[in-house]
C-alpha positions as CSV (number, residue, x, y, z in Angstrom):
1,M,36.9,127.8,117.7
2,N,40.7,127.3,117.9
3,P,41.7,125.4,114.7
4,S,44.5,123.7,116.6
5,A,41.9,121.9,118.7
6,C,40.8,120.0,115.6
7,V,44.2,118.8,114.7
8,K,45.5,115.6,116.2
9,P,49.1,115.2,115.0
10,T,51.2,112.2,116.0
11,I,54.6,113.3,114.6
12,L,56.6,116.3,115.9
13,I,59.5,117.8,114.0
14,T,61.8,120.5,115.5
15,G,64.3,122.5,113.4
16,A,62.1,122.5,110.2
17,T,63.6,125.9,109.2
18,G,67.1,124.5,109.3
19,F,68.9,122.6,106.6
20,L,68.4,119.0,107.7
21,G,65.0,119.6,109.4
22,G,63.7,121.4,106.4
23,A,64.8,118.6,104.1
24,L,63.1,116.1,106.4
25,A,59.8,118.1,106.3
26,A,60.1,118.3,102.5
27,E,60.7,114.5,102.4
28,M,57.5,113.9,104.2
29,L,55.4,116.6,102.4
30,P,54.3,114.3,99.5
31,T,53.5,111.3,101.8
32,A,50.4,110.2,103.5
33,E,52.2,110.7,106.9
34,W,52.3,114.5,106.3
35,A,48.8,114.9,107.6
36,N,50.0,113.8,111.0
37,V,53.0,116.2,111.2
38,L,53.3,119.1,113.5
39,L,56.2,121.5,113.2
40,I,57.5,123.7,116.0
41,V,59.0,126.9,114.7
42,R,60.6,129.8,116.5
43,A,58.8,133.0,115.5
44,E,57.2,136.2,116.7
45,D,53.7,134.8,116.2
46,A,51.7,132.1,114.4
47,G,51.6,134.0,111.1
48,H,55.4,134.5,111.2
49,A,55.9,130.8,112.1
50,F,53.8,129.6,109.2
51,Q,55.7,131.9,106.8
52,R,59.1,130.6,108.0
53,A,58.0,127.0,107.6
54,A,56.6,127.7,104.1
55,R,59.8,129.4,103.1
56,S,61.9,126.5,104.3
57,L,59.8,124.0,102.4
58,A,60.0,126.1,99.3
59,R,63.8,125.6,99.3
60,F,63.3,122.0,98.4
61,T,60.3,122.1,96.0
62,S,58.6,124.6,93.7
63,D,55.5,122.4,93.3
64,L,52.7,124.7,94.5
65,S,50.3,121.8,95.0
66,L,52.8,120.2,97.4
67,L,53.5,123.4,99.2
68,S,49.8,124.0,99.7
69,R,49.7,120.8,101.8
70,L,51.3,122.8,104.6
71,K,48.4,124.1,106.8
72,P,48.6,126.8,109.5
73,E,47.4,124.4,112.1
74,Q,50.4,122.2,111.4
75,V,52.8,124.9,112.6
76,M,53.2,125.7,116.3
77,T,55.0,128.8,117.5
78,G,57.8,128.0,120.0
79,D,61.4,127.9,120.9
80,F,62.3,124.3,122.0
81,T,64.6,125.7,124.7
82,Q,61.7,127.4,126.4
83,P,59.0,124.7,126.5
84,A,57.0,126.4,129.2
85,T,55.7,128.8,126.4
86,F,54.1,126.1,124.3
87,I,53.9,122.8,126.3
88,E,50.2,123.2,127.1
89,D,49.2,123.4,123.4
90,P,46.6,120.6,123.0
91,R,48.2,119.4,119.8
92,L,51.1,117.9,121.7
93,A,48.9,115.4,123.6
94,G,48.7,113.1,120.6
95,I,52.4,113.1,119.7
96,K,53.9,109.7,119.5
97,R,57.1,110.1,117.5
98,V,59.5,113.0,117.5
99,V,62.5,114.1,115.4
100,H,64.6,116.7,117.2
101,C,66.6,118.4,114.5
102,A,66.7,121.8,116.1
103,A,70.1,123.0,117.4
104,L,72.6,125.8,117.4
105,T,74.9,124.4,114.7
106,S,77.5,127.3,114.5
107,F,81.1,126.1,114.2
108,G,82.2,129.5,115.6
109,A,83.4,129.9,119.2
110,N,79.9,130.4,120.4
111,T,79.3,129.4,124.0
112,R,75.6,129.5,123.5
113,V,75.8,126.1,121.8
114,F,76.0,124.6,125.3
115,S,73.0,126.2,126.8
116,T,71.0,125.6,123.6
117,N,72.0,122.1,122.6
118,I,72.4,120.6,126.1
119,D,70.2,122.5,128.6
120,G,67.5,123.5,126.1
121,T,67.3,119.9,124.7
122,L,67.0,118.4,128.2
123,R,64.2,120.9,129.2
124,F,62.4,120.2,125.9
125,V,62.4,116.4,126.3
126,H,61.6,116.3,130.0
127,N,58.6,118.6,129.5
128,L,57.4,116.9,126.4
129,R,57.3,113.5,128.0
130,Q,54.9,114.9,130.6
131,V,52.2,115.7,128.1
132,A,52.7,113.2,125.3
133,S,53.0,109.4,125.2
134,I,56.2,109.1,123.2
135,E,56.9,105.9,121.4
136,R,60.1,107.0,119.7
137,F,62.2,110.1,120.1
138,L,64.9,110.6,117.4
139,H,67.6,112.9,118.7
140,V,69.8,114.2,115.9
141,S,73.4,114.4,117.1
142,T,76.6,114.3,115.0
143,A,79.0,111.6,114.1
144,M,81.8,114.1,114.8
145,I,81.4,113.6,118.6
146,C,84.4,111.3,118.0
147,G,86.8,114.2,118.7
148,D,90.2,114.8,117.2
149,Q,91.8,111.3,117.5
150,P,89.3,108.7,116.3
151,A,90.1,105.4,114.6
152,H,89.9,105.2,110.8
153,L,86.5,103.4,111.1
154,V,84.2,104.7,113.9
155,R,81.3,102.6,115.2
156,E,78.3,103.9,117.1
157,D,78.9,102.4,120.5
158,E,82.4,103.8,120.8
159,Y,81.1,107.2,121.6
160,P,80.4,109.4,123.5
161,R,83.6,108.8,125.4
162,A,85.2,110.6,128.3
163,R,88.3,112.8,127.8
164,V,87.7,113.4,124.1
165,K,89.2,116.6,122.7
166,H,86.7,118.3,120.4
167,L,87.5,120.5,117.4
168,V,84.5,122.8,118.0
169,N,82.1,123.6,120.8
170,Y,79.2,122.2,118.6
171,T,80.4,118.6,118.7
172,E,81.2,118.8,122.4
173,S,77.7,120.0,123.1
174,K,76.2,117.2,121.1
175,A,78.2,114.6,122.9
176,E,77.2,115.9,126.3
177,A,73.6,116.1,125.3
178,E,73.6,112.5,124.3
179,R,75.2,111.5,127.6
180,L,72.8,113.4,129.7
181,L,69.7,112.2,127.8
182,R,70.7,108.6,128.4
183,L,71.6,109.3,132.0
184,T,68.4,111.2,133.0
185,L,65.9,109.3,131.0
186,P,66.3,105.6,131.7
187,G,63.7,103.6,129.8
188,F,62.8,106.5,127.5
189,P,62.4,105.4,123.8
190,L,65.4,107.5,122.7
191,V,67.1,106.8,119.4
192,V,70.2,108.8,118.7
193,V,71.0,109.5,115.1
194,R,74.4,110.8,114.1
195,P,74.8,112.2,110.6
196,T,78.2,112.6,109.2
197,I,79.2,115.7,107.2
198,I,76.1,116.9,105.3
199,A,76.9,118.8,102.1
200,G,74.5,119.6,99.2
201,H,71.6,117.8,97.7
202,T,71.7,115.3,94.9
203,R,69.1,117.1,92.7
204,L,69.2,120.7,94.1
205,G,72.9,121.0,94.8
206,C,73.5,124.0,97.1
207,S,70.3,125.8,96.2
208,P,68.8,125.0,99.7
209,S,72.0,125.7,101.5
210,G,75.7,125.9,100.8
211,S,76.6,124.9,104.3
212,I,79.9,123.0,104.5
213,Y,80.2,122.7,100.7
214,W,82.1,125.9,100.5
215,T,85.0,124.4,102.5
216,F,85.5,121.9,99.6
217,R,85.5,124.8,97.2
218,M,88.1,126.5,99.4
219,A,90.4,123.4,99.2
220,D,89.9,123.2,95.4
221,A,90.7,126.9,94.9
222,L,93.9,126.6,96.9
223,G,94.8,123.3,95.2
224,M,96.1,122.3,98.6
225,I,95.1,120.1,101.5
226,T,96.9,119.3,104.8
227,C,96.3,115.5,104.5
228,S,97.1,112.8,102.0
229,S,95.1,112.7,98.8
230,D,94.3,109.1,99.8
231,A,92.7,110.2,103.0
232,R,88.9,109.6,103.1
233,I,86.2,112.0,104.1
234,D,82.6,110.9,104.9
235,V,80.0,113.1,103.3
236,V,76.3,112.6,102.5
237,P,73.7,114.8,100.8
238,V,71.0,116.3,102.8
239,D,68.2,114.5,100.9
240,Y,69.8,111.1,101.8
241,A,70.1,112.1,105.5
242,A,66.4,113.3,105.5
243,E,65.3,110.0,103.8
244,A,67.2,108.1,106.5
245,L,65.6,110.1,109.3
246,R,62.1,109.5,107.9
247,F,62.9,105.8,107.6
248,L,64.1,105.5,111.2
249,L,61.1,107.5,112.4
250,L,58.5,105.4,110.8
251,K,59.9,101.9,110.8
252,P,57.8,99.8,113.2
253,K,60.7,98.3,115.0
254,L,64.4,99.1,115.1
255,L,67.3,96.8,116.0
256,N,69.4,99.5,117.8
257,T,69.2,102.8,119.6
258,T,72.1,104.6,117.9
259,Y,72.7,105.0,114.2
260,H,75.2,106.7,111.9
261,I,73.8,108.3,108.8
262,S,77.0,108.1,106.8
263,G,78.7,106.9,103.6
264,G,80.8,104.5,105.6
265,E,83.5,102.4,104.0
266,D,81.5,101.9,100.7
267,S,80.4,105.5,99.9
268,S,83.0,107.8,101.4
269,C,85.4,109.5,99.0
270,T,89.2,110.1,98.9
271,W,90.4,113.7,98.4
272,R,91.8,112.5,95.1
273,E,88.3,111.5,94.0
274,I,87.0,114.9,95.1
275,A,89.8,116.7,93.2
276,A,88.9,114.7,90.1
277,A,85.2,115.6,90.4
278,F,86.0,119.3,90.7
279,A,88.3,119.1,87.7
280,A,85.6,117.5,85.7
281,T,83.2,120.4,86.4
282,R,85.6,123.1,85.3
283,V,84.9,122.5,81.6
284,H,81.1,123.1,82.3
285,V,81.0,125.7,85.1
286,P,82.2,129.3,84.1
287,Q,84.5,131.0,86.5
288,L,82.8,133.4,88.8
289,A,83.6,137.1,88.6
290,V,84.7,138.8,91.8
291,A,85.7,142.2,92.9
292,G,88.1,144.0,90.5
293,G,86.9,142.1,87.4
294,E,89.1,139.1,88.2
295,T,87.8,135.6,88.5
296,E,88.2,133.0,91.3
297,A,91.5,131.4,90.8
298,T,92.0,127.7,90.9
299,H,95.0,125.5,90.6
300,D,96.1,123.8,87.4
301,T,92.8,123.0,85.6
302,D,94.3,119.8,84.2
303,S,95.1,118.6,87.7
304,T,93.1,115.8,89.3
305,D,95.0,115.9,92.6
306,Y,95.8,118.3,95.4
307,Q,99.2,119.2,96.8
308,T,99.7,118.0,100.4
309,V,101.1,120.8,102.5
310,A,101.6,122.1,106.0
311,F,99.0,124.6,107.2
312,E,101.7,127.2,107.2
313,D,101.9,127.0,103.4
314,I,98.2,127.9,103.2
315,A,98.7,130.7,105.6
316,A,101.5,132.1,103.5
317,R,99.0,132.6,100.7
318,R,96.6,134.8,102.6
319,R,97.4,137.8,100.3
320,E,95.7,135.8,97.5
321,F,92.5,135.1,99.5
322,D,90.5,137.9,97.9
323,T,91.3,136.5,94.5
324,L,90.8,132.9,95.5
325,F,87.7,133.2,97.7
326,G,86.2,136.6,96.7
327,A,86.4,139.7,98.9
328,C,86.8,138.4,102.4
329,N,88.1,138.9,105.9
330,K,91.4,137.1,105.5
331,K,91.7,136.3,109.2
332,F,88.3,134.8,109.2
333,M,89.0,132.6,106.1
334,L,92.3,131.5,107.5
335,G,90.7,130.5,110.7
336,A,88.0,128.6,108.8
337,A,90.7,126.9,106.7
338,H,92.5,125.8,109.8
339,L,89.3,124.4,111.5
340,Y,88.2,122.4,108.5
341,A,91.7,121.1,107.9
342,G,91.4,119.5,111.3
343,F,88.3,117.6,110.2
344,A,89.9,116.6,106.9
345,E,93.0,115.3,108.6
346,L,91.0,112.8,110.6
347,D,90.8,110.3,107.7
348,T,87.8,108.8,109.4
349,V,84.7,107.1,108.1
350,F,81.6,106.2,110.1
351,D,80.3,102.7,110.0
352,S,77.0,102.6,108.2
353,S,76.2,98.9,108.6
354,R,73.5,99.4,111.2
355,L,71.5,101.6,108.9
356,R,72.0,99.3,106.0
357,M,70.9,96.3,108.1
358,E,67.6,98.2,108.8
359,G,67.0,98.3,105.0
360,M,68.3,101.7,104.0
361,P,70.3,101.8,100.7
362,A,73.9,103.0,100.5
363,A,74.4,106.7,100.5
364,P,75.3,108.5,97.2
365,R,79.0,109.3,96.8
366,F,79.9,112.9,97.2
367,S,82.0,112.8,94.1
368,D,79.0,111.7,92.0
369,Y,76.8,114.7,92.8
370,L,79.5,117.3,93.4
371,H,78.9,118.7,89.9
372,V,75.3,119.6,90.9
373,C,76.7,121.5,94.0
374,E,79.2,123.3,91.9
375,R,76.7,124.4,89.3
376,T,74.4,125.8,92.0
377,S,77.2,127.6,93.8
378,A,78.3,129.7,90.8
379,A,76.3,132.7,91.9
380,Y,78.3,133.0,95.2
381,T,81.9,133.5,96.1
382,I,83.4,131.1,98.5
383,A,83.5,133.8,101.2
384,E,79.8,134.6,100.6
385,Q,78.8,131.0,100.8
386,G,80.8,130.4,104.0
387,T,79.1,132.9,106.2
388,I,76.2,130.5,107.1
389,D,78.4,128.2,109.2
390,F,79.8,130.8,111.5
391,A,76.7,132.9,112.4
């Protein structure tokens, strides 16, 4: 007998092998709702899919009794962009609530983000609604669909907007996916969730993933930023973002159909606060050895502020990059520095009042858990840690 025929899940999660999707699955693992969860995982076969899901969960917990709660019948092999290969699986018939975390998240100039994040998502949703009676579909987008000229405070209903210039293909693809989902699915119980910048984990730091965090290490190693030290940047830890997704997935009724998961005005940090948090860690975190027996260089260790410079001043230091960031492709690191400088210069925070009104607590401040991220990054150079975001 096919074991999947005995399983009647009601919750579907895509992207469980990614950073946020994996954190969401781990957030649900200890709960009573876990028994109702089905994960869809891209893999060669069922065994490989189960192994990938298990490895992803193990990034967030070493508790073997918890990890043993993942059962093979809770993992379905499939690529969400090709729903025809799995849509007839009987386990999908009982699905009521969905969290769609899966996406191509590369910030590189990868045109596949459009076919994956737009076309693939539309195929997935339109096929799934034919076989399942969906009560709520959480589509994970990004707060950065605001483009390169947002207001200081961005509210949910202001975007997506026509004629926005995007800093990367990823955010453009997410904005268009949102627009087309709303346009082609009138009456569908769609809830769009837009996380802000996600970096680190409040307890595990960068052990699950160093995604995005390495860019803050880069700024600190340079001692330079291209914006004011009073500019704010909105960052949340992945465990808070996962907790918010679970909250929005399971709450019986929601007041809105679009939410930021963000620090907002209360929990976002200035670059001066970030600089001070890094400075506080330097007395505890040993410098990391890099090629040639040198150590990663930082600016004045007594400094709790960064120098505001033009990007050309950063480019002029490219000969130092191997010392600052570890052995690296200097052109690549300069391009990354330029890209993330664009995000830093926005000085934008994302209104979190809707999520707070639903009952979620405020997000932890990045500066309050940065020391955990720094401690768990010590085994990697900045260049090594940065490769994940440009695959």
